N, C-alpha and C positions, 0 to 999 in steps of 0.2 A: 181783549186784554193782552194779546200777544205783543202789541206795539209798545207796551210799557215795560216789557222785560228787558234785562240787560244780559245779552248773550255773551258767550265766551269771546266771540269775534269783536265785541265792543269793549274789551278790556285790554289794558297794557299788561302783558304777561312777562315778557323777556327782559333780561338786563340790557339788551341792545336798545330797546324802546326807551327805557328810563334814562339810559346814558345819552341817547340822542337828544332827548328833551333837556337834560341838564346842560349839555354843551351848546345847543343851538336854539332852544326854545325861549320864548318870552317869559318874563317873570312878573308876578303880582304878589306883593307882600301885604298881608292884613294883620290884624292883631292876633288872630288865631290860626291862620293858614298861610302857607306859601303855595302858590299855584304856578306851575310851569306848563306852558301850552304852545302849540304850534299847529299850523294847518297840516292836514294829511291829504293824500290823493285818493283816499278810500271812499270819501263821501259820507262818512258816518263818524259819530263820536266814539273815541276809545278812551276809557278812563282807567287811571291807576291811582291808588291811594296808598300813602305811606304814613305810618305812625310809629315813631321810635319809642323807646322805653321812657323817654322824658314825658310823654303824654300820660303815662300811668301803667298800672299792671295790665296783664293781657285782657281781662274782661273789659276794662275801661277803653283800651285801644280798640278792641273789636266793636264796642258800642259806637265810638266816634266814626270808625270806618263804615259801619252799617248805616249810620245816619247820613254820611256823605254820599254813599252809594245810592241810598233811597232818594236823596234830593236830585241827583243827576239822572236817576232812572225816570223820575216823574217829569223832569224838565229837559230831557235830551233832545227834544224837538227844537229847542232854542239854538243848539249848536249842531244842527243837522247838516251844515255845509261841509263838515269833515274836519274835526280837530282831535288832536291827541292832548289829553289833559292829565297832569299828575298833581293831585292834591296832597300836600304834605301838612300834617297836623302839627301845630305847635303845642307846647305844654299846657297853655291855658284852655285849649279846646275841650279838655275833659270836664271842665267846670260848667260848660254851656248846656242849656236845655236843647231839646230837639228843635224848637222854634228858633232859638238864637243861632243855632248852626245853620238853619235854613236861611235866615235873614243874612247872615254873613256870606253864605255861598251865593245868594241872589245878587248881592253887591259885586262879588267877584265875577260872576257870569256877565253882569252888565258891563264891567270894565273890559272883559275879553271881547264882547260884542262891539263896544265902542272902538277899541283898539283895532280890531280887524276891519271894521267899517272904514275907519280912517286910513288904514293900510290899503284897502281896495280903492278908495277914492284917489289917494296919492299915486297909485299905480295905474289908474285910469281903467280899471276893470269894471267898475259899477257906475 
């Protein structure tokens, strides 16, 4: 079960990491989330989650962040090539069930994988 954990080294923690993604990362907008992502040279997924007060009160924001973290914890092998990902929850995310959040995030991860595969093909690395 250790492979399913999300260690501290697999999280975006500092403002420098979030700032770099904001300035230089790719962006995907969905109805409920904004996702900023870029490749990293670490060879592992690093996840950051942001939920402002627009999402709801603290308990609601924490629920949304917990569900996002759980989804990426269970599916981190899909992004095992090394990505930094910041998931920003929009206001409507608080109204979603855990299944709806999972479906929304699956679509976003699919978009990331398609974009990065296209990027690798155009660069001639794959």
